[in-house]
C-alpha positions as CSV (number, residue, x, y, z in Angstrom):
1,X,-24.1,94.0,63.7
2,X,-23.4,94.5,67.5
3,X,-24.1,98.0,68.9
4,X,-21.3,99.8,70.9
5,X,-22.2,101.1,74.2
6,X,-20.2,103.4,76.4
7,X,-20.2,104.1,80.2
8,X,-21.0,107.6,81.6
9,X,-17.4,108.2,82.1
10,X,-16.8,107.6,78.3
11,X,-15.3,104.2,78.5
12,X,-16.5,101.5,76.0
13,X,-18.7,98.8,77.5
14,X,-18.0,95.1,77.0
15,X,-20.1,93.6,74.3
16,X,-22.6,91.0,75.2
17,X,-23.1,88.1,72.9
18,X,-26.5,86.9,71.8
19,X,-27.3,83.2,71.6
20,X,-26.5,82.9,67.9
21,X,-23.0,84.1,68.4
22,X,-22.6,81.8,71.3
23,X,-23.6,78.8,69.2
24,X,-21.2,79.9,66.4
25,X,-18.4,80.1,68.8
26,X,-19.1,76.7,70.4
27,X,-19.2,75.0,66.9
28,X,-16.0,76.7,65.9
29,X,-14.2,75.6,69.0
30,X,-15.5,72.0,68.5
31,X,-14.2,71.9,64.9
32,X,-10.8,73.2,66.0
33,X,-10.6,70.6,68.7
34,X,-11.6,67.8,66.3
35,X,-9.0,69.0,63.8
36,X,-6.3,69.0,66.4
37,X,-7.3,65.5,67.6
38,X,-7.6,63.7,64.2
39,X,-6.6,65.8,61.2
40,X,-3.4,67.2,62.6
41,X,-2.3,63.7,63.7
42,X,-2.9,62.4,60.1
43,X,-0.9,65.2,58.6
44,X,2.0,64.6,60.9
45,X,2.3,60.7,60.9
46,X,0.2,59.8,57.9
47,X,-1.6,57.1,59.9
48,X,-5.1,56.5,59.1
49,X,-7.0,53.6,60.4
50,X,-8.4,51.8,57.4
51,X,-12.1,51.0,57.4
52,X,-12.8,47.6,59.0
53,X,-14.0,44.9,56.5
54,X,-17.5,43.7,56.8
55,X,-18.4,40.2,57.8
56,X,-19.0,39.2,54.2
57,X,-16.4,36.5,53.3
58,X,-13.9,37.3,50.6
59,X,-14.0,34.7,47.9
60,X,-10.9,32.7,47.4
61,X,-9.5,33.2,43.8
62,X,-9.6,30.2,41.5
63,X,-6.2,28.7,40.8
64,X,-5.4,28.7,37.1
65,X,-4.2,25.2,36.1
66,X,-0.7,24.9,34.5
67,X,-1.1,23.3,31.1
68,X,0.6,20.1,30.4
69,X,3.1,19.9,27.5
70,X,0.5,18.1,25.3
71,X,-2.1,20.8,26.1
72,X,0.4,23.5,25.2
73,X,1.1,21.8,21.9
74,X,-2.6,21.5,21.2
75,X,-3.2,25.2,21.9
76,X,-0.3,26.4,19.8
77,X,-0.5,24.1,16.8
78,X,-2.9,21.8,15.0
79,X,-1.3,18.3,14.7
80,X,-1.6,16.4,11.4
81,X,-4.0,13.5,11.8
82,X,-2.5,10.1,11.5
83,X,-3.6,8.2,8.4
84,X,-5.8,5.2,8.8
85,X,-3.7,2.0,9.0
86,X,-4.0,-0.4,6.2
87,X,-3.5,-4.2,6.6
88,X,-0.8,-4.2,4.0
89,X,0.8,-1.7,1.7
90,X,1.6,-2.6,-1.9
91,X,5.3,-2.5,-2.6
92,X,6.5,-2.1,-6.1
93,X,10.2,-1.9,-7.0
94,X,11.7,-1.8,-10.5
95,X,15.3,-1.8,-11.6
96,X,15.4,-3.0,-15.2
97,X,19.1,-2.1,-15.6
98,X,20.0,-4.5,-12.7
99,X,17.3,-7.0,-13.8
100,X,15.3,-6.9,-10.6
101,X,11.6,-6.4,-10.0
102,X,9.4,-6.9,-6.9
103,X,5.7,-6.7,-6.4
104,X,3.9,-7.6,-3.2
105,X,0.4,-7.2,-1.7
106,X,-1.3,-9.0,1.2
107,X,-2.3,-11.8,-1.3
108,X,0.7,-12.3,-3.5
109,X,4.5,-11.7,-3.9
110,X,6.3,-11.7,-7.2
111,X,10.1,-11.7,-7.3
112,X,11.6,-11.3,-10.7
113,X,15.3,-11.6,-11.7
114,X,17.2,-11.7,-14.9
115,X,19.7,-14.5,-14.9
116,X,22.4,-16.0,-17.0
117,X,22.1,-19.7,-16.3
118,X,24.8,-20.6,-18.8
119,X,27.1,-19.0,-21.3
120,X,25.3,-17.3,-24.0
121,X,21.9,-17.6,-22.4
122,X,19.8,-15.0,-20.8
123,X,16.5,-15.8,-19.0
124,X,14.0,-14.0,-16.8
125,X,12.7,-15.9,-13.8
126,X,9.7,-15.0,-11.7
127,X,8.9,-16.6,-8.3
128,X,5.2,-16.2,-7.5
129,X,4.3,-16.8,-3.8
130,X,0.7,-17.0,-2.6
131,X,0.1,-15.4,0.7
132,X,-3.6,-16.1,1.0
133,X,-6.3,-18.4,-0.3
134,X,-6.9,-16.1,-3.2
135,X,-6.0,-17.5,-6.7
136,X,-2.6,-16.3,-7.9
137,X,-2.7,-17.3,-11.5
138,X,-5.4,-16.2,-13.9
139,X,-6.0,-16.7,-17.7
140,X,-7.3,-14.4,-20.4
141,X,-8.2,-14.8,-24.1
142,X,-7.3,-12.2,-26.7
143,X,-10.3,-9.8,-27.0
144,X,-11.9,-11.8,-24.1
145,X,-13.0,-14.5,-26.6
146,X,-12.1,-18.1,-27.3
147,X,-11.5,-18.7,-31.0
148,X,-8.9,-19.8,-33.6
149,X,-8.4,-16.5,-35.3
150,X,-8.8,-14.3,-32.2
151,X,-5.2,-13.0,-31.5
152,X,-3.3,-10.2,-29.8
153,X,0.1,-9.6,-28.3
154,X,0.8,-10.6,-24.7
155,X,1.3,-7.0,-23.7
156,X,-2.0,-5.9,-25.2
157,X,-4.0,-8.8,-23.6
158,X,-2.3,-8.0,-20.3
159,X,-3.2,-4.4,-20.5
160,X,-6.8,-5.1,-21.3
161,X,-7.3,-7.1,-18.1
162,X,-5.2,-4.8,-15.9
163,X,-2.5,-7.5,-15.2
164,X,0.5,-6.6,-13.2
165,X,2.4,-9.7,-14.5
166,X,1.8,-11.9,-17.5
167,X,3.4,-14.5,-19.8
168,X,2.3,-16.1,-23.0
169,X,0.1,-19.2,-22.7
170,X,-0.1,-22.3,-25.0
171,X,-1.5,-20.5,-28.1
172,X,-4.5,-22.7,-27.9
173,X,-6.1,-21.1,-31.0
174,X,-3.2,-22.5,-33.1
175,X,-4.5,-26.0,-32.7
176,X,-7.9,-27.7,-32.8
177,X,-7.1,-30.6,-30.4
178,X,-6.1,-31.1,-26.8
179,X,-7.9,-30.5,-23.5
180,X,-8.5,-26.8,-23.0
181,X,-10.1,-25.5,-19.8
182,X,-10.1,-21.9,-18.7
183,X,-11.7,-20.4,-15.6
184,X,-13.4,-23.7,-14.8
185,X,-15.0,-23.9,-18.3
186,X,-14.1,-26.8,-20.6
187,X,-13.7,-25.3,-24.1
188,X,-12.1,-28.3,-25.9
189,X,-12.0,-32.0,-25.2
190,X,-9.9,-33.7,-27.8
191,X,-7.2,-35.7,-25.9
192,X,-4.0,-35.7,-27.8
193,X,-0.8,-34.9,-25.8
194,X,0.5,-34.0,-22.3
195,X,-1.2,-31.3,-20.4
196,X,-0.6,-29.0,-17.4
197,X,-3.5,-28.7,-15.0
198,X,-4.2,-25.9,-12.4
199,X,-6.7,-26.6,-9.7
200,X,-8.8,-24.4,-7.4
201,X,-6.5,-25.0,-4.5
202,X,-3.6,-23.6,-6.4
203,X,-1.8,-26.9,-7.1
204,X,-0.3,-27.8,-10.5
205,X,-0.1,-31.3,-12.0
206,X,0.7,-32.8,-15.3
207,X,-1.3,-35.5,-17.1
208,X,-1.4,-37.5,-20.3
209,X,-4.6,-36.4,-21.9
210,X,-5.6,-39.8,-23.3
211,X,-5.3,-41.2,-19.7
212,X,-7.8,-38.9,-18.0
213,X,-11.4,-37.8,-18.3
214,X,-11.7,-34.0,-18.7
215,X,-15.2,-33.9,-17.1
216,X,-13.9,-35.7,-14.1
217,X,-11.0,-33.3,-13.8
218,X,-13.4,-30.4,-13.8
219,X,-15.4,-32.2,-11.1
220,X,-12.2,-32.5,-9.1
221,X,-11.6,-28.7,-9.2
222,X,-9.7,-28.2,-12.5
223,X,-9.8,-24.5,-13.4
224,X,-7.3,-24.2,-16.2
225,X,-5.4,-26.6,-18.5
226,X,-2.8,-26.0,-21.2
227,X,-2.1,-28.4,-24.0
228,X,1.4,-27.9,-25.5
229,X,4.3,-29.7,-23.7
230,X,6.3,-31.6,-23.1
231,X,6.4,-32.3,-19.4
232,X,9.7,-31.0,-18.0
233,X,9.5,-32.2,-14.4
234,X,7.1,-34.7,-12.8
235,X,7.2,-35.6,-9.1
236,X,10.6,-33.9,-8.8
237,X,12.2,-35.8,-11.7
238,X,12.9,-35.2,-15.4
239,X,10.9,-37.8,-17.4
240,X,13.1,-40.5,-19.0
241,X,11.5,-40.0,-22.4
242,X,11.0,-36.3,-23.3
243,X,10.8,-34.9,-26.8
244,X,9.6,-31.7,-28.5
245,X,8.8,-31.0,-32.1
246,X,10.9,-27.8,-31.7
247,X,14.5,-29.0,-31.8
248,X,17.7,-27.1,-30.9
249,X,18.2,-23.9,-29.0
250,X,15.2,-21.6,-29.0
251,X,13.3,-19.0,-26.9
252,X,11.3,-20.9,-24.3
253,X,8.5,-20.3,-21.8
254,X,7.9,-22.7,-18.8
255,X,5.6,-22.8,-15.8
256,X,6.4,-24.9,-12.7
257,X,5.7,-25.3,-9.0
258,X,7.9,-25.9,-6.0
259,X,7.0,-28.2,-3.1
260,X,6.1,-25.2,-1.0
261,X,3.4,-24.2,-3.5
262,X,5.2,-21.2,-5.0
263,X,5.2,-21.0,-8.8
264,X,8.3,-20.7,-11.0
265,X,7.9,-18.9,-14.3
266,X,10.8,-18.9,-16.8
267,X,11.1,-17.0,-20.1
268,X,14.4,-17.8,-22.0
269,X,15.4,-15.3,-24.6
270,X,16.8,-16.8,-27.8
271,X,17.7,-16.5,-31.5
272,X,19.4,-13.2,-30.6
273,X,23.0,-13.5,-31.8
274,X,25.6,-12.1,-29.3
275,X,22.9,-11.9,-26.6
276,X,21.1,-15.1,-26.0
277,X,21.0,-18.3,-28.1
278,X,18.1,-19.9,-26.2
279,X,17.8,-23.4,-24.7
280,X,17.2,-26.9,-25.8
281,X,14.2,-28.7,-24.2
282,X,16.6,-30.8,-22.2
283,X,18.4,-27.8,-20.9
284,X,15.1,-26.2,-20.0
285,X,14.0,-29.2,-18.0
286,X,17.3,-29.3,-16.0
287,X,17.0,-25.5,-15.4
288,X,13.5,-25.9,-14.0
289,X,14.7,-28.7,-11.8
290,X,17.6,-26.6,-10.6
291,X,15.2,-23.8,-9.7
292,X,13.4,-26.3,-7.3
293,X,10.4,-27.3,-9.3
294,X,8.7,-30.6,-8.5
295,X,6.3,-30.0,-11.4
296,X,7.2,-28.1,-14.6
297,X,5.8,-27.8,-18.1
298,X,6.8,-26.3,-21.4
299,X,4.5,-23.7,-22.9
300,X,4.6,-22.2,-26.4
301,X,8.0,-20.7,-27.3
302,X,9.9,-19.1,-30.1
303,X,8.6,-15.7,-31.1
304,X,5.6,-16.2,-28.7
305,X,7.8,-16.2,-25.6
306,X,7.3,-13.1,-23.6
307,X,7.2,-11.8,-20.0
308,X,5.3,-8.7,-19.1
309,X,5.4,-6.7,-15.8
310,X,3.8,-3.4,-14.8
311,X,3.0,-2.1,-18.2
312,X,6.1,-3.2,-20.1
313,X,7.7,-6.3,-21.7
314,X,10.7,-7.1,-19.6
315,X,12.0,-10.1,-21.6
316,X,13.5,-9.7,-25.1
317,X,11.3,-11.3,-27.7
318,X,12.9,-12.3,-30.9
319,X,10.0,-11.1,-33.1
320,X,10.1,-8.2,-35.5
321,X,11.2,-4.9,-33.7
322,X,11.6,-7.0,-30.5
323,X,7.9,-7.5,-30.3
324,X,6.3,-10.8,-29.4
325,X,4.1,-12.7,-31.8
326,X,0.3,-12.3,-31.5
327,X,-1.4,-15.3,-29.8
328,X,-4.7,-16.4,-28.3
329,X,-4.1,-16.4,-24.6
330,X,-2.0,-15.4,-21.6
331,X,-1.4,-16.4,-18.0
332,X,-1.4,-13.5,-15.6
333,X,-1.4,-12.1,-12.0
334,X,-3.9,-9.4,-11.0
335,X,-3.1,-6.4,-8.7
Protein backbone atom coordinates (compact mmCIF):
# COMPACT_ATOMS: atom_id res chain seq x y z
CA UNK A 1 0.00 0.00 0.00
CA UNK A 2 1.41 3.42 -0.93
CA UNK A 3 1.99 5.93 1.92
CA UNK A 4 0.44 9.43 1.70
CA UNK A 5 2.65 12.31 2.22
CA UNK A 6 1.80 15.98 2.72
CA UNK A 7 3.69 19.23 2.19
CA UNK A 8 4.34 21.63 5.15
CA UNK A 9 1.51 23.80 3.94
CA UNK A 10 -0.86 20.80 4.27
CA UNK A 11 -1.20 19.89 0.65
CA UNK A 12 -0.97 16.24 -0.43
CA UNK A 13 2.20 15.26 -2.15
CA UNK A 14 2.13 13.39 -5.48
CA UNK A 15 2.68 9.72 -5.10
CA UNK A 16 5.81 8.19 -6.44
CA UNK A 17 5.53 4.76 -8.09
CA UNK A 18 7.96 2.05 -7.34
CA UNK A 19 9.32 -0.23 -10.02
CA UNK A 20 6.73 -2.95 -9.55
CA UNK A 21 3.92 -0.56 -10.18
CA UNK A 22 5.68 0.81 -13.23
CA UNK A 23 6.00 -2.71 -14.72
CA UNK A 24 2.35 -3.39 -14.02
CA UNK A 25 1.27 -0.24 -15.76
CA UNK A 26 3.44 -0.93 -18.79
CA UNK A 27 2.05 -4.46 -19.16
CA UNK A 28 -1.50 -3.19 -18.83
CA UNK A 29 -0.99 -0.57 -21.48
CA UNK A 30 0.57 -3.14 -23.80
CA UNK A 31 -2.39 -5.46 -23.40
CA UNK A 32 -4.82 -2.63 -24.09
CA UNK A 33 -2.90 -1.70 -27.22
CA UNK A 34 -2.87 -5.31 -28.42
CA UNK A 35 -6.57 -5.67 -27.84
CA UNK A 36 -7.30 -2.50 -29.77
CA UNK A 37 -5.11 -3.65 -32.63
CA UNK A 38 -6.32 -7.25 -33.04
CA UNK A 39 -9.22 -8.21 -30.82
CA UNK A 40 -11.35 -5.17 -31.45
CA UNK A 41 -10.87 -5.55 -35.22
CA UNK A 42 -12.01 -9.17 -35.09
CA UNK A 43 -15.06 -8.26 -33.09
CA UNK A 44 -16.08 -5.55 -35.54
CA UNK A 45 -15.42 -7.20 -38.95
CA UNK A 46 -15.19 -10.90 -37.99
CA UNK A 47 -12.06 -11.31 -40.07
CA UNK A 48 -9.49 -13.64 -38.80
CA UNK A 49 -6.61 -14.76 -40.88
CA UNK A 50 -6.73 -18.58 -40.88
CA UNK A 51 -3.62 -20.43 -40.01
CA UNK A 52 -1.43 -21.06 -43.01
CA UNK A 53 -1.18 -24.75 -44.08
CA UNK A 54 2.05 -26.53 -43.67
CA UNK A 55 4.09 -27.71 -46.60
CA UNK A 56 2.77 -31.30 -46.15
CA UNK A 57 0.84 -32.25 -49.31
CA UNK A 58 -2.87 -32.90 -48.93
CA UNK A 59 -3.68 -36.36 -50.30
CA UNK A 60 -6.06 -36.44 -53.24
CA UNK A 61 -9.19 -38.42 -52.32
CA UNK A 62 -9.70 -41.67 -54.23
CA UNK A 63 -12.50 -41.60 -56.76
CA UNK A 64 -15.25 -44.14 -56.01
CA UNK A 65 -15.96 -46.07 -59.23
CA UNK A 66 -19.52 -46.05 -60.52
CA UNK A 67 -20.76 -49.66 -60.69
CA UNK A 68 -21.84 -51.01 -64.01
CA UNK A 69 -25.37 -52.43 -64.41
CA UNK A 70 -24.07 -55.99 -64.15
CA UNK A 71 -22.15 -55.10 -60.98
CA UNK A 72 -25.27 -53.55 -59.47
CA UNK A 73 -27.28 -56.68 -60.28
CA UNK A 74 -24.63 -58.86 -58.69
CA UNK A 75 -24.59 -56.76 -55.55
CA UNK A 76 -28.34 -56.69 -55.11
CA UNK A 77 -29.32 -60.22 -56.11
CA UNK A 78 -27.82 -63.66 -56.57
CA UNK A 79 -28.49 -64.88 -60.13
CA UNK A 80 -29.68 -68.46 -60.67
CA UNK A 81 -26.88 -70.51 -62.20
CA UNK A 82 -27.54 -71.82 -65.70
CA UNK A 83 -27.91 -75.61 -65.94
CA UNK A 84 -25.18 -77.54 -67.65
CA UNK A 85 -26.07 -78.03 -71.31
CA UNK A 86 -26.91 -81.54 -72.46
CA UNK A 87 -26.23 -82.79 -75.99
CA UNK A 88 -29.85 -83.75 -76.49
CA UNK A 89 -32.91 -83.66 -74.32
CA UNK A 90 -35.33 -86.59 -74.44
CA UNK A 91 -38.73 -85.61 -75.78
CA UNK A 92 -41.72 -87.73 -74.86
CA UNK A 93 -45.23 -86.83 -76.01
CA UNK A 94 -48.37 -88.91 -75.62
CA UNK A 95 -51.90 -88.33 -76.86
CA UNK A 96 -53.70 -91.65 -76.84
CA UNK A 97 -57.06 -90.02 -77.61
CA UNK A 98 -55.67 -88.57 -80.84
CA UNK A 99 -53.57 -91.67 -81.50
CA UNK A 100 -50.22 -89.88 -81.53
CA UNK A 101 -47.02 -90.72 -79.66
CA UNK A 102 -43.48 -89.41 -80.00
CA UNK A 103 -40.23 -90.43 -78.38
CA UNK A 104 -36.80 -89.05 -79.24
CA UNK A 105 -33.26 -89.17 -77.89
CA UNK A 106 -29.92 -88.43 -79.50
CA UNK A 107 -29.83 -92.05 -80.77
CA UNK A 108 -33.38 -92.80 -81.87
CA UNK A 109 -36.73 -91.29 -82.82
CA UNK A 110 -40.03 -93.16 -82.66
CA UNK A 111 -43.14 -91.66 -84.30
CA UNK A 112 -46.33 -93.62 -83.63
CA UNK A 113 -49.72 -93.00 -85.20
CA UNK A 114 -53.03 -94.79 -85.09
CA UNK A 115 -54.44 -95.12 -88.60
CA UNK A 116 -57.48 -96.37 -90.44
CA UNK A 117 -55.98 -97.64 -93.69
CA UNK A 118 -59.33 -98.98 -94.95
CA UNK A 119 -62.93 -99.19 -93.84
CA UNK A 120 -63.38 -101.29 -90.75
CA UNK A 121 -59.66 -101.60 -90.05
CA UNK A 122 -57.63 -99.90 -87.32
CA UNK A 123 -53.85 -100.15 -87.15
CA UNK A 124 -51.01 -98.63 -85.14
CA UNK A 125 -47.90 -97.69 -87.13
CA UNK A 126 -44.49 -96.86 -85.69
CA UNK A 127 -41.65 -95.29 -87.68
CA UNK A 128 -38.32 -95.92 -85.94
CA UNK A 129 -35.43 -93.76 -87.11
CA UNK A 130 -31.84 -94.39 -86.11
CA UNK A 131 -29.87 -91.22 -85.39
CA UNK A 132 -26.55 -92.81 -84.49
CA UNK A 133 -24.64 -96.06 -84.95
CA UNK A 134 -26.23 -97.48 -81.80
CA UNK A 135 -28.59 -100.43 -82.44
CA UNK A 136 -32.25 -99.42 -82.52
CA UNK A 137 -33.88 -102.85 -82.29
CA UNK A 138 -33.30 -105.32 -79.48
CA UNK A 139 -34.80 -108.68 -78.53
CA UNK A 140 -35.72 -110.30 -75.24
CA UNK A 141 -37.01 -113.69 -74.11
CA UNK A 142 -39.68 -114.22 -71.48
CA UNK A 143 -37.96 -114.46 -68.10
CA UNK A 144 -34.70 -113.85 -69.97
CA UNK A 145 -34.50 -117.50 -71.05
CA UNK A 146 -34.89 -119.39 -74.31
CA UNK A 147 -37.29 -122.33 -74.03
CA UNK A 148 -40.50 -123.85 -75.32
CA UNK A 149 -42.56 -123.40 -72.18
CA UNK A 150 -41.11 -120.06 -71.05
CA UNK A 151 -43.81 -117.46 -71.73
CA UNK A 152 -45.02 -114.04 -70.64
CA UNK A 153 -47.12 -111.22 -72.06
CA UNK A 154 -45.47 -108.60 -74.26
CA UNK A 155 -46.15 -105.88 -71.67
CA UNK A 156 -44.48 -107.91 -68.90
CA UNK A 157 -41.38 -108.79 -70.91
CA UNK A 158 -41.08 -105.16 -72.01
CA UNK A 159 -41.32 -103.93 -68.44
CA UNK A 160 -38.71 -106.45 -67.28
CA UNK A 161 -36.09 -105.04 -69.67
CA UNK A 162 -37.08 -101.37 -69.30
CA UNK A 163 -38.27 -101.05 -72.89
CA UNK A 164 -39.80 -97.79 -74.10
CA UNK A 165 -41.36 -99.50 -77.12
CA UNK A 166 -42.06 -103.15 -77.93
CA UNK A 167 -43.99 -105.53 -80.17
CA UNK A 168 -44.47 -109.26 -80.12
CA UNK A 169 -41.90 -111.42 -81.88
CA UNK A 170 -42.37 -114.69 -83.74
CA UNK A 171 -43.32 -116.80 -80.71
CA UNK A 172 -40.27 -118.93 -81.36
CA UNK A 173 -41.05 -121.23 -78.43
CA UNK A 174 -44.23 -122.42 -80.16
CA UNK A 175 -42.20 -124.32 -82.77
CA UNK A 176 -39.15 -126.53 -82.73
CA UNK A 177 -37.86 -125.67 -86.21
CA UNK A 178 -36.57 -122.66 -88.13
CA UNK A 179 -33.39 -120.57 -87.81
CA UNK A 180 -33.47 -118.64 -84.54
CA UNK A 181 -30.67 -116.22 -83.65
CA UNK A 182 -30.91 -113.61 -80.90
CA UNK A 183 -28.24 -111.15 -79.84
CA UNK A 184 -25.67 -112.79 -82.13
CA UNK A 185 -26.25 -116.25 -80.64
CA UNK A 186 -27.66 -119.06 -82.78
CA UNK A 187 -30.24 -120.89 -80.69
CA UNK A 188 -31.80 -123.10 -83.36
CA UNK A 189 -30.71 -124.19 -86.81
CA UNK A 190 -33.43 -126.25 -88.43
CA UNK A 191 -34.09 -124.58 -91.82
CA UNK A 192 -37.78 -124.77 -92.67
CA UNK A 193 -39.42 -121.58 -93.92
CA UNK A 194 -38.73 -117.93 -94.80
CA UNK A 195 -36.90 -115.82 -92.22
CA UNK A 196 -36.25 -112.17 -91.44
CA UNK A 197 -32.63 -111.27 -90.61
CA UNK A 198 -31.29 -108.24 -88.73
CA UNK A 199 -27.58 -107.43 -89.05
CA UNK A 200 -25.19 -105.47 -86.86
CA UNK A 201 -25.25 -102.52 -89.27
CA UNK A 202 -29.01 -102.19 -88.74
CA UNK A 203 -30.07 -103.60 -92.12
CA UNK A 204 -32.93 -106.05 -92.61
CA UNK A 205 -33.13 -108.77 -95.24
CA UNK A 206 -35.33 -111.76 -95.93
CA UNK A 207 -34.06 -115.24 -96.75
CA UNK A 208 -35.33 -118.73 -97.53
CA UNK A 209 -33.88 -120.77 -94.70
CA UNK A 210 -33.07 -123.82 -96.82
CA UNK A 211 -31.04 -121.64 -99.19
CA UNK A 212 -28.64 -120.19 -96.59
CA UNK A 213 -26.16 -121.36 -94.00
CA UNK A 214 -26.92 -120.04 -90.51
CA UNK A 215 -23.28 -120.10 -89.39
CA UNK A 216 -22.27 -118.06 -92.42
CA UNK A 217 -25.01 -115.55 -91.65
CA UNK A 218 -23.63 -115.16 -88.13
CA UNK A 219 -20.15 -114.64 -89.59
CA UNK A 220 -21.60 -111.94 -91.86
CA UNK A 221 -22.93 -110.00 -88.87
CA UNK A 222 -26.36 -111.57 -88.28
CA UNK A 223 -27.59 -110.59 -84.81
CA UNK A 224 -31.26 -111.64 -84.85
CA UNK A 225 -33.53 -113.76 -87.01
CA UNK A 226 -37.25 -114.52 -86.89
CA UNK A 227 -38.85 -117.59 -88.38
CA UNK A 228 -42.56 -117.13 -89.08
CA UNK A 229 -43.47 -115.43 -92.38
CA UNK A 230 -44.38 -115.05 -95.03
CA UNK A 231 -42.22 -112.41 -96.72
CA UNK A 232 -44.44 -109.39 -97.47
CA UNK A 233 -42.06 -107.15 -99.45
CA UNK A 234 -38.70 -108.07 -100.98
CA UNK A 235 -36.54 -105.60 -102.91
CA UNK A 236 -39.46 -103.17 -103.00
CA UNK A 237 -41.90 -105.70 -104.47
CA UNK A 238 -44.59 -108.00 -103.17
CA UNK A 239 -43.59 -111.62 -103.95
CA UNK A 240 -45.62 -113.25 -106.71
CA UNK A 241 -46.29 -116.33 -104.62
CA UNK A 242 -47.22 -115.51 -101.04
CA UNK A 243 -49.24 -117.64 -98.70
CA UNK A 244 -49.98 -117.92 -95.01
CA UNK A 245 -51.49 -120.71 -92.96
CA UNK A 246 -53.61 -118.07 -91.22
CA UNK A 247 -56.29 -117.25 -93.78
CA UNK A 248 -58.83 -114.44 -93.85
CA UNK A 249 -58.86 -111.19 -91.89
CA UNK A 250 -56.93 -111.30 -88.64
CA UNK A 251 -54.87 -109.20 -86.25
CA UNK A 252 -51.40 -108.88 -87.76
CA UNK A 253 -47.89 -107.75 -86.75
CA UNK A 254 -45.30 -106.80 -89.35
CA UNK A 255 -41.77 -105.40 -89.36
CA UNK A 256 -40.17 -103.69 -92.37
CA UNK A 257 -37.52 -101.23 -93.48
CA UNK A 258 -37.50 -98.29 -95.86
CA UNK A 259 -34.71 -97.43 -98.27
CA UNK A 260 -33.48 -94.71 -95.89
CA UNK A 261 -32.89 -97.31 -93.17
CA UNK A 262 -35.84 -96.39 -90.96
CA UNK A 263 -37.99 -99.24 -89.63
CA UNK A 264 -41.75 -99.59 -90.09
CA UNK A 265 -43.65 -101.51 -87.42
CA UNK A 266 -47.34 -102.26 -87.91
CA UNK A 267 -49.85 -103.85 -85.55
CA UNK A 268 -53.32 -104.33 -87.08
CA UNK A 269 -56.17 -104.82 -84.62
CA UNK A 270 -58.70 -107.47 -85.60
CA UNK A 271 -61.48 -109.83 -84.58
CA UNK A 272 -63.15 -106.90 -82.84
CA UNK A 273 -66.63 -106.49 -84.31
CA UNK A 274 -67.63 -102.88 -84.90
CA UNK A 275 -64.07 -101.68 -84.37
CA UNK A 276 -61.55 -103.51 -86.56
CA UNK A 277 -61.88 -106.67 -88.60
CA UNK A 278 -58.15 -107.15 -89.23
CA UNK A 279 -56.36 -107.71 -92.55
CA UNK A 280 -55.66 -110.51 -94.95
CA UNK A 281 -52.01 -111.31 -95.60
CA UNK A 282 -52.32 -109.77 -99.09
CA UNK A 283 -53.75 -106.54 -97.67
CA UNK A 284 -50.95 -106.42 -95.12
CA UNK A 285 -48.31 -106.78 -97.84
CA UNK A 286 -49.83 -103.93 -99.84
CA UNK A 287 -50.08 -101.82 -96.70
CA UNK A 288 -46.39 -102.26 -95.91
CA UNK A 289 -45.52 -101.40 -99.50
CA UNK A 290 -47.68 -98.26 -99.32
CA UNK A 291 -45.83 -97.24 -96.14
CA UNK A 292 -42.60 -97.20 -98.15
CA UNK A 293 -41.04 -100.52 -97.18
CA UNK A 294 -38.47 -102.15 -99.46
CA UNK A 295 -38.32 -105.11 -97.08
CA UNK A 296 -41.21 -106.35 -94.91
CA UNK A 297 -42.03 -109.50 -93.00
CA UNK A 298 -45.03 -110.99 -91.22
CA UNK A 299 -44.54 -111.89 -87.55
CA UNK A 300 -46.90 -113.82 -85.28
CA UNK A 301 -50.45 -112.43 -85.24
CA UNK A 302 -53.89 -113.18 -83.88
CA UNK A 303 -54.14 -112.86 -80.10
CA UNK A 304 -50.33 -112.43 -79.99
CA UNK A 305 -50.39 -109.08 -81.87
CA UNK A 306 -49.50 -106.26 -79.52
CA UNK A 307 -47.78 -102.86 -79.46
CA UNK A 308 -46.44 -101.43 -76.20
CA UNK A 309 -45.22 -97.91 -75.48
CA UNK A 310 -44.00 -96.21 -72.32
CA UNK A 311 -45.56 -98.59 -69.84
CA UNK A 312 -48.85 -99.35 -71.60
CA UNK A 313 -50.29 -101.39 -74.45
CA UNK A 314 -51.43 -98.90 -77.10
CA UNK A 315 -52.92 -101.35 -79.61
CA UNK A 316 -56.12 -103.28 -78.87
CA UNK A 317 -55.37 -106.99 -78.51
CA UNK A 318 -58.23 -109.39 -79.14
CA UNK A 319 -57.37 -111.66 -76.22
CA UNK A 320 -59.42 -112.08 -73.07
CA UNK A 321 -60.02 -108.74 -71.31
CA UNK A 322 -58.16 -107.05 -74.20
CA UNK A 323 -54.91 -108.62 -73.08
CA UNK A 324 -52.46 -110.19 -75.47
CA UNK A 325 -51.53 -113.84 -75.43
CA UNK A 326 -48.42 -114.91 -73.53
CA UNK A 327 -45.47 -115.63 -75.80
CA UNK A 328 -41.78 -116.37 -75.72
CA UNK A 329 -40.13 -113.21 -77.13
CA UNK A 330 -40.43 -109.54 -78.06
CA UNK A 331 -38.70 -106.94 -80.24
CA UNK A 332 -38.10 -103.67 -78.40
CA UNK A 333 -36.39 -100.27 -78.30
CA UNK A 334 -34.47 -99.20 -75.22
CA UNK A 335 -34.45 -95.70 -73.65
